[in-house]
C-alpha positions as CSV (number, residue, x, y, z in Angstrom):
1,M,188.1,261.7,132.2
2,L,186.5,258.6,133.7
3,M,184.0,259.1,136.5
4,K,184.1,255.8,138.5
5,N,181.7,257.1,141.2
6,I,178.6,257.4,139.1
7,K,176.0,254.7,140.0
8,M,172.9,256.1,138.4
9,L,172.2,257.9,135.1
10,V,169.0,260.0,134.7
11,T,168.1,261.3,131.3
12,D,165.3,263.5,129.9
13,L,163.8,262.2,126.6
14,D,162.6,264.8,124.2
15,R,165.4,267.0,122.8
16,T,167.9,265.2,125.0
17,L,168.0,261.5,124.5
18,L,165.6,261.4,121.6
19,R,166.5,262.7,118.2
20,T,164.4,265.3,116.5
21,D,162.5,262.5,114.8
22,K,161.5,261.1,118.3
23,T,163.7,258.0,118.0
24,I,166.6,256.5,120.0
25,S,169.5,255.4,117.8
26,D,170.7,251.9,118.1
27,Y,174.1,253.3,119.2
28,T,172.5,255.2,122.1
29,A,170.4,252.3,123.2
30,G,173.4,250.1,123.1
31,I,175.4,252.4,125.3
32,L,172.6,252.7,127.9
33,N,172.1,248.9,128.0
34,K,175.8,248.4,128.4
35,C,175.8,250.8,131.4
36,R,173.0,248.7,133.0
37,Q,174.9,245.5,132.4
38,N,177.8,247.2,134.2
39,G,175.6,247.8,137.3
40,I,174.7,251.4,136.6
41,K,171.0,252.3,137.2
42,I,169.3,253.8,134.2
43,V,166.4,256.2,134.7
44,F,164.2,258.1,132.2
45,A,162.8,261.4,133.5
46,T,160.3,262.9,131.2
47,A,157.3,265.3,131.1
48,R,155.6,262.8,128.8
49,P,152.6,260.7,130.0
50,E,153.0,257.0,130.6
51,R,151.6,256.0,127.2
52,A,154.0,258.2,125.3
53,A,157.1,256.9,127.2
54,A,156.2,253.2,126.9
55,Q,157.6,252.7,123.4
56,F,161.1,253.7,124.5
57,L,161.1,251.2,127.4
58,E,161.0,248.4,124.8
59,Q,164.3,249.6,123.3
60,V,166.1,250.5,126.5
61,R,165.6,248.6,129.7
62,T,165.4,251.0,132.6
63,D,165.4,250.6,136.4
64,A,163.0,253.4,136.9
65,V,160.9,255.9,135.0
66,I,159.9,259.4,136.1
67,I,156.6,260.4,134.3
68,H,154.9,263.8,134.1
69,N,158.0,265.5,135.6
70,G,157.7,263.4,138.8
71,A,153.9,263.1,139.3
72,L,154.3,259.4,138.7
73,I,157.3,257.2,139.4
74,Y,157.9,253.6,138.6
75,A,160.9,251.7,140.0
76,D,161.7,248.0,139.5
77,G,158.4,247.4,137.8
78,E,156.2,248.9,140.6
79,K,154.5,252.3,141.1
80,I,156.2,253.9,144.1
81,F,154.8,257.5,143.9
82,H,151.8,259.3,142.5
83,C,150.8,262.9,143.3
84,G,148.7,265.4,141.4
85,I,146.4,268.3,141.4
86,P,143.2,267.6,143.5
87,P,140.2,267.1,141.2
88,G,138.2,270.1,142.5
89,A,141.2,272.4,142.1
90,A,142.0,271.1,138.6
91,K,138.4,271.7,137.4
92,N,138.3,275.1,138.9
93,I,141.6,276.2,137.3
94,L,140.5,275.0,133.8
95,H,137.2,276.7,134.1
96,R,138.7,280.1,135.2
97,I,141.4,280.2,132.6
98,S,138.9,279.2,129.9
99,R,136.6,281.9,131.0
100,D,139.4,284.6,131.0
101,F,141.0,283.3,127.8
102,P,138.3,281.9,125.5
103,D,140.8,281.1,122.8
104,A,143.3,279.3,125.0
105,T,144.2,275.8,124.2
106,L,143.9,273.9,127.5
107,S,144.5,270.3,128.3
108,V,144.8,268.1,131.4
109,E,146.4,264.7,132.0
110,I,144.4,262.4,134.3
111,D,145.2,258.7,134.8
112,D,147.0,258.5,131.4
113,V,144.1,260.1,129.4
114,F,144.5,263.5,127.7
115,Y,141.5,265.8,128.1
116,A,141.5,268.9,126.0
117,N,139.3,271.7,124.7
118,F,140.5,271.1,121.2
119,E,140.9,268.1,118.9
120,I,144.3,266.8,117.9
121,A,144.2,265.1,114.5
122,D,146.7,262.4,115.7
123,Y,144.4,261.5,118.6
124,K,141.1,261.2,116.6
125,N,139.2,258.2,117.8
126,D,141.9,257.5,120.3
127,T,140.6,256.3,123.7
128,Y,143.5,258.2,125.3
129,S,142.1,261.6,124.1
130,I,138.8,263.2,125.0
131,V,137.5,266.7,124.1
132,V,135.8,268.6,126.9
133,D,134.3,272.1,127.0
134,F,136.2,273.8,129.8
135,S,134.2,277.0,129.6
136,D,131.1,275.2,131.0
137,F,131.7,274.0,134.6
138,E,128.9,271.4,134.4
139,K,130.5,269.9,131.3
140,I,133.9,269.9,133.0
141,S,132.4,268.1,136.0
142,A,130.7,265.5,133.7
143,G,133.6,265.2,131.4
144,L,136.5,264.8,133.8
145,P,136.9,261.8,136.3
146,D,137.1,262.6,140.0
147,K,140.8,261.8,140.2
148,P,143.9,263.9,140.7
149,A,145.3,265.5,137.5
150,E,149.0,264.9,136.8
151,K,149.3,268.3,135.1
152,I,147.4,271.0,133.4
153,I,148.8,272.4,130.1
154,I,148.3,275.9,128.7
155,G,149.2,276.6,125.1
156,M,151.3,279.8,125.2
157,R,150.8,280.5,121.5
158,S,147.0,280.5,122.0
159,I,146.9,283.3,124.6
160,N,148.9,286.0,122.8
161,M,151.2,286.8,125.7
162,P,155.0,287.2,125.7
163,P,156.8,284.0,126.8
164,E,158.4,283.1,130.1
165,S,158.5,286.5,131.8
166,D,154.8,286.7,132.0
167,I,154.0,283.1,133.2
168,K,153.6,284.3,136.7
169,Y,150.4,286.1,135.6
170,F,148.9,282.6,136.0
171,D,149.9,282.4,139.7
172,K,146.5,283.9,140.5
173,Y,144.8,280.7,139.4
174,L,146.9,278.4,141.6
175,T,146.5,277.1,145.1
176,D,149.5,277.2,147.4
177,D,150.4,273.5,146.7
178,L,150.8,274.2,142.9
179,Y,153.4,275.8,140.7
180,L,154.1,276.8,137.1
181,E,156.8,275.5,134.7
182,M,157.6,276.6,131.2
183,D,158.3,274.2,128.4
184,S,160.7,275.8,125.9
185,G,158.3,278.7,125.4
186,R,155.5,276.6,124.0
187,F,153.5,275.5,127.0
188,I,152.9,276.4,130.6
189,M,152.5,273.4,132.9
190,I,150.7,273.5,136.2
191,M,151.7,270.8,138.7
192,N,151.8,269.9,142.3
193,R,154.9,271.2,144.2
194,K,155.7,267.7,145.2
195,T,156.1,266.7,141.5
196,K,159.5,267.8,140.2
197,K,162.2,265.8,138.4
198,S,164.8,266.8,141.0
199,L,162.6,265.5,143.9
200,A,161.9,262.3,142.0
201,V,165.6,261.7,141.5
202,K,166.3,262.2,145.2
203,M,163.6,259.7,146.0
204,L,165.1,257.1,143.7
205,A,168.7,257.8,144.9
206,E,167.5,257.1,148.5
207,R,165.6,254.0,147.4
208,Y,168.8,252.6,145.9
209,G,171.1,253.8,148.7
210,Y,173.0,256.3,146.6
211,D,174.2,259.8,147.4
212,M,173.2,262.5,144.9
213,S,176.9,262.9,144.1
214,E,176.7,259.5,142.5
215,V,174.0,260.5,140.0
216,A,174.6,262.0,136.6
217,A,171.7,263.8,134.9
218,F,171.1,264.9,131.3
219,G,168.6,267.5,130.1
220,D,167.8,270.4,127.9
221,D,164.8,272.4,129.2
222,F,163.4,274.4,132.2
223,N,162.1,271.3,133.9
224,D,165.6,269.8,133.9
225,V,167.4,272.8,135.5
226,E,167.0,271.8,139.2
227,M,167.9,268.2,138.4
228,L,171.1,269.3,136.5
229,K,172.1,271.5,139.5
230,E,171.3,269.0,142.3
231,C,172.8,265.8,140.8
232,G,176.5,265.1,141.2
233,V,177.1,265.7,137.5
234,G,174.7,267.7,135.3
235,V,175.1,267.5,131.5
236,A,173.1,269.7,129.1
237,A,172.7,268.9,125.4
238,A,174.2,271.3,122.9
239,N,170.7,272.2,121.8
240,A,169.5,273.0,125.3
241,I,168.1,276.3,126.5
242,D,170.7,278.7,128.0
243,E,169.3,278.2,131.5
244,A,170.0,274.4,131.3
245,K,173.5,275.0,130.0
246,I,174.3,277.4,132.8
247,A,173.0,274.9,135.4
248,A,175.0,272.0,133.9
249,D,178.6,271.0,134.7
250,F,179.2,269.8,131.1
251,I,177.8,270.3,127.6
252,C,177.5,267.3,125.4
253,E,176.8,267.1,121.7
254,S,173.2,267.7,120.4
255,N,170.4,265.2,120.6
256,D,170.7,264.5,116.9
257,N,174.3,263.6,117.3
258,D,173.8,261.1,120.1
259,G,175.3,263.6,122.6
260,V,174.2,261.8,125.7
261,A,175.5,258.4,124.6
262,K,178.8,259.8,123.4
263,W,179.4,261.6,126.7
264,I,178.6,258.5,128.7
265,E,180.9,256.3,126.6
266,E,183.8,258.8,127.0
267,N,183.3,259.6,130.7
268,I,181.5,256.7,132.4
269,L,182.3,253.5,130.5
Protein backbone atom coordinates (compact mmCIF):
# COMPACT_ATOMS: atom_id res chain seq x y z
CA MET A 1 0.00 0.00 0.00
CA LEU A 2 1.98 2.97 -1.28
CA MET A 3 1.25 6.35 0.28
CA LYS A 4 2.16 8.88 -2.38
CA ASN A 5 0.97 11.91 -0.40
CA ILE A 6 3.57 11.71 2.40
CA LYS A 7 6.04 14.57 2.16
CA MET A 8 7.64 14.53 5.62
CA LEU A 9 8.73 11.69 7.91
CA VAL A 10 9.17 12.38 11.62
CA THR A 11 10.71 9.72 13.82
CA ASP A 12 11.54 9.34 17.47
CA LEU A 13 15.02 7.93 18.20
CA ASP A 14 15.27 5.78 21.34
CA ARG A 15 13.33 2.52 21.16
CA THR A 16 11.90 3.55 17.78
CA LEU A 17 14.57 4.25 15.17
CA LEU A 18 17.55 3.24 17.32
CA ARG A 19 18.20 -0.36 18.15
CA THR A 20 18.56 -1.38 21.79
CA ASP A 21 22.32 -0.93 21.46
CA LYS A 22 21.67 2.74 20.54
CA THR A 23 22.73 2.38 16.91
CA ILE A 24 21.09 3.01 13.55
CA SER A 25 21.63 0.12 11.16
CA ASP A 26 23.14 0.78 7.74
CA TYR A 27 19.89 -0.49 6.22
CA THR A 28 17.77 2.02 8.15
CA ALA A 29 20.15 4.88 7.40
CA GLY A 30 20.06 3.95 3.72
CA ILE A 31 16.26 3.97 3.60
CA LEU A 32 16.03 7.39 5.26
CA ASN A 33 18.69 8.86 3.02
CA LYS A 34 16.89 7.46 -0.03
CA CYS A 35 13.65 9.13 1.11
CA ARG A 36 15.44 12.45 1.34
CA GLN A 37 16.92 11.98 -2.12
CA ASN A 38 13.34 11.48 -3.32
CA GLY A 39 12.32 14.85 -1.89
CA ILE A 40 10.78 13.67 1.38
CA LYS A 41 11.73 15.73 4.43
CA ILE A 42 13.37 13.77 7.26
CA VAL A 43 12.95 14.92 10.86
CA PHE A 44 14.26 13.46 14.11
CA ALA A 45 12.03 14.13 17.15
CA THR A 46 13.66 13.17 20.42
CA ALA A 47 13.67 13.84 24.15
CA ARG A 48 17.47 13.69 23.94
CA PRO A 49 19.61 16.79 24.42
CA GLU A 50 21.42 18.27 21.45
CA ARG A 51 24.78 16.66 22.31
CA ALA A 52 23.22 13.18 22.49
CA ALA A 53 21.46 13.46 19.13
CA ALA A 54 24.44 14.86 17.22
CA GLN A 55 26.10 11.50 16.53
CA PHE A 56 23.09 10.25 14.56
CA LEU A 57 23.04 13.33 12.34
CA GLU A 58 26.39 12.21 10.97
CA GLN A 59 24.81 8.98 9.73
CA VAL A 60 21.47 10.32 8.51
CA ARG A 61 21.14 13.74 6.98
CA THR A 62 17.99 15.38 8.29
CA ASP A 63 16.10 18.49 7.28
CA ALA A 64 15.13 19.30 10.86
CA VAL A 65 15.70 18.08 14.42
CA ILE A 66 13.31 18.39 17.36
CA ILE A 67 15.30 18.32 20.62
CA HIS A 68 14.06 17.95 24.22
CA ASN A 69 10.56 17.04 22.98
CA GLY A 70 10.28 20.37 21.17
CA ALA A 71 12.02 22.80 23.52
CA LEU A 72 14.60 23.31 20.79
CA ILE A 73 14.05 23.02 17.04
CA TYR A 74 16.59 23.22 14.24
CA ALA A 75 15.53 23.41 10.61
CA ASP A 76 17.76 23.68 7.56
CA GLY A 77 20.78 24.28 9.77
CA GLU A 78 19.34 27.12 11.85
CA LYS A 79 17.69 27.34 15.26
CA ILE A 80 14.06 28.32 14.69
CA PHE A 81 12.60 27.78 18.15
CA HIS A 82 13.75 27.65 21.77
CA CYS A 83 11.48 27.67 24.80
CA GLY A 84 11.96 26.43 28.34
CA ILE A 85 11.21 26.77 32.03
CA PRO A 86 12.03 30.26 33.37
CA PRO A 87 15.22 30.22 35.50
CA GLY A 88 13.53 31.25 38.74
CA ALA A 89 10.76 28.67 38.36
CA ALA A 90 13.24 25.89 37.56
CA LYS A 91 15.36 26.62 40.64
CA ASN A 92 12.30 26.81 42.86
CA ILE A 93 10.90 23.49 41.58
CA LEU A 94 14.21 21.67 42.04
CA HIS A 95 14.58 23.04 45.56
CA ARG A 96 11.04 22.16 46.65
CA ILE A 97 11.13 18.60 45.29
CA SER A 98 14.58 18.02 46.79
CA ARG A 99 13.29 19.25 50.14
CA ASP A 100 10.20 17.01 50.05
CA PHE A 101 12.02 13.97 48.60
CA PRO A 102 15.60 14.03 49.93
CA ASP A 103 16.51 10.78 48.13
CA ALA A 104 15.11 11.80 44.74
CA THR A 105 17.47 11.83 41.78
CA LEU A 106 16.87 15.16 40.08
CA SER A 107 18.42 16.71 37.02
CA VAL A 108 17.89 19.65 34.73
CA GLU A 109 19.02 20.40 31.18
CA ILE A 110 20.14 23.97 30.54
CA ASP A 111 21.86 25.12 27.36
CA ASP A 112 23.08 21.58 26.52
CA VAL A 113 24.56 20.97 29.98
CA PHE A 114 23.25 18.32 32.40
CA TYR A 115 23.02 19.49 36.03
CA ALA A 116 22.16 16.79 38.59
CA ASN A 117 22.18 16.07 42.31
CA PHE A 118 24.01 12.80 41.61
CA GLU A 119 27.09 11.77 39.70
CA ILE A 120 26.79 9.58 36.61
CA ALA A 121 29.89 7.47 36.05
CA ASP A 122 29.72 7.93 32.28
CA TYR A 123 29.76 11.70 32.72
CA LYS A 124 32.73 11.96 35.09
CA ASN A 125 35.00 14.82 34.15
CA ASP A 126 32.55 15.65 31.35
CA THR A 127 32.09 19.37 30.77
CA TYR A 128 28.49 18.59 29.88
CA SER A 129 27.67 17.25 33.37
CA ILE A 130 27.81 19.20 36.64
CA VAL A 131 26.75 18.05 40.13
CA VAL A 132 24.65 20.55 42.12
CA ASP A 133 23.11 20.27 45.59
CA PHE A 134 19.46 21.09 44.96
CA SER A 135 18.56 20.92 48.64
CA ASP A 136 20.40 24.20 49.26
CA PHE A 137 18.83 27.14 47.43
CA GLU A 138 22.01 29.21 47.61
CA LYS A 139 23.95 26.38 45.97
CA ILE A 140 21.27 26.06 43.30
CA SER A 141 21.48 29.78 42.55
CA ALA A 142 25.26 29.62 42.37
CA GLY A 143 25.40 26.34 40.46
CA LEU A 144 22.81 26.93 37.73
CA PRO A 145 23.10 29.57 35.00
CA ASP A 146 20.41 32.24 34.75
CA LYS A 147 18.96 30.72 31.58
CA PRO A 148 15.74 28.84 30.74
CA ALA A 149 15.79 25.10 31.47
CA GLU A 150 14.76 22.85 28.60
CA LYS A 151 13.44 20.25 31.05
CA ILE A 152 13.60 18.99 34.63
CA ILE A 153 13.83 15.22 35.16
CA ILE A 154 12.69 13.30 38.24
CA GLY A 155 13.88 9.69 38.64
CA MET A 156 10.71 7.74 39.42
CA ARG A 157 12.60 4.84 41.00
CA SER A 158 14.19 7.17 43.53
CA ILE A 159 10.96 8.43 45.07
CA ASN A 160 9.26 5.11 45.91
CA MET A 161 5.94 6.00 44.33
CA PRO A 162 3.81 3.89 41.96
CA PRO A 163 4.33 4.82 38.28
CA GLU A 164 2.15 6.88 35.93
CA SER A 165 -1.11 7.16 37.91
CA ASP A 166 0.59 9.22 40.59
CA ILE A 167 2.63 11.65 38.50
CA LYS A 168 -0.06 14.30 38.95
CA TYR A 169 1.08 14.48 42.56
CA PHE A 170 3.86 16.70 41.20
CA ASP A 171 1.38 19.17 39.70
CA LYS A 172 1.63 21.16 42.92
CA TYR A 173 5.22 22.11 42.08
CA LEU A 174 4.32 23.51 38.67
CA THR A 175 3.33 26.93 37.43
CA ASP A 176 0.46 27.16 34.93
CA ASP A 177 2.80 27.26 31.93
CA LEU A 178 4.37 23.87 32.73
CA TYR A 179 3.27 20.23 32.41
CA LEU A 180 4.37 16.70 33.34
CA GLU A 181 5.27 13.86 30.96
CA MET A 182 6.14 10.25 31.79
CA ASP A 183 8.97 8.40 30.06
CA SER A 184 8.20 4.65 30.06
CA GLY A 185 7.75 4.62 33.81
CA ARG A 186 11.36 5.54 34.54
CA PHE A 187 11.30 9.33 34.61
CA ILE A 188 8.93 12.25 35.00
CA MET A 189 9.80 15.22 32.83
CA ILE A 190 8.70 18.77 33.59
CA MET A 191 8.51 21.03 30.54
CA ASN A 192 6.97 24.20 29.16
CA ARG A 193 3.51 23.68 27.64
CA LYS A 194 4.80 25.14 24.37
CA THR A 195 7.33 22.31 24.09
CA LYS A 196 5.72 19.17 22.71
CA LYS A 197 6.69 17.01 19.76
CA SER A 198 3.24 17.46 18.23
CA LEU A 199 3.52 21.27 18.36
CA ALA A 200 7.03 21.13 16.91
CA VAL A 201 5.87 18.96 14.01
CA LYS A 202 3.06 21.42 13.25
CA MET A 203 5.57 24.26 13.22
CA LEU A 204 7.81 22.41 10.77
CA ALA A 205 4.87 21.39 8.56
CA GLU A 206 3.83 25.05 8.31
CA ARG A 207 7.40 26.09 7.58
CA TYR A 208 7.60 23.68 4.65
CA GLY A 209 4.07 24.36 3.43
CA TYR A 210 2.70 20.90 4.21
CA ASP A 211 -0.61 19.84 5.70
CA MET A 212 -0.40 17.52 8.71
CA SER A 213 -2.09 14.88 6.56
CA GLU A 214 1.14 14.79 4.53
CA VAL A 215 3.25 13.86 7.56
CA ALA A 216 4.00 10.34 8.82
CA ALA A 217 5.27 9.96 12.40
CA PHE A 218 6.93 7.05 14.20
CA GLY A 219 7.18 6.58 17.97
CA ASP A 220 6.97 4.32 20.99
CA ASP A 221 6.43 6.31 24.20
CA PHE A 222 4.12 8.71 26.04
CA ASN A 223 5.78 11.77 24.50
CA ASP A 224 4.97 10.40 21.03
CA VAL A 225 1.24 9.80 21.55
CA GLU A 226 -0.04 13.24 20.49
CA MET A 227 2.31 13.27 17.51
CA LEU A 228 1.07 9.85 16.38
CA LYS A 229 -2.54 11.01 16.66
CA GLU A 230 -2.17 14.37 14.95
CA CYS A 231 -0.03 13.44 11.95
CA GLY A 232 -1.66 12.06 8.83
CA VAL A 233 -0.13 8.65 9.51
CA GLY A 234 1.01 7.43 12.92
CA VAL A 235 3.15 4.31 13.20
CA ALA A 236 4.13 2.72 16.51
CA ALA A 237 6.98 0.27 16.92
CA ALA A 238 6.02 -3.26 17.99
CA ASN A 239 7.89 -2.64 21.26
CA ALA A 240 5.93 0.55 21.98
CA ILE A 241 3.81 1.13 25.08
CA ASP A 242 0.10 0.33 24.69
CA GLU A 243 -0.88 4.01 24.68
CA ALA A 244 1.30 4.64 21.62
CA LYS A 245 -0.07 1.59 19.81
CA ILE A 246 -3.65 2.71 20.45
CA ALA A 247 -2.85 6.20 19.13
CA ALA A 248 -1.17 4.85 15.97
CA ASP A 249 -2.73 3.91 12.65
CA PHE A 250 -0.20 1.15 12.04
CA ILE A 251 2.22 -1.03 14.00
CA CYS A 252 5.61 -1.74 12.43
CA GLU A 253 8.22 -4.27 13.50
CA SER A 254 10.33 -3.60 16.59
CA ASN A 255 13.25 -1.19 16.79
CA ASP A 256 15.68 -4.13 16.82
CA ASN A 257 14.19 -5.41 13.56
CA ASP A 258 14.48 -2.11 11.65
CA GLY A 259 10.71 -1.72 11.88
CA VAL A 260 10.59 1.95 10.86
CA ALA A 261 12.76 1.46 7.79
CA LYS A 262 10.91 -1.67 6.68
CA TRP A 263 7.56 0.10 6.99
CA ILE A 264 8.84 3.09 5.01
CA GLU A 265 10.28 0.90 2.26
CA GLU A 266 7.01 -1.00 1.92
CA ASN A 267 4.59 1.92 2.20
CA ILE A 268 6.43 5.09 1.12
CA LEU A 269 9.19 4.20 -1.33
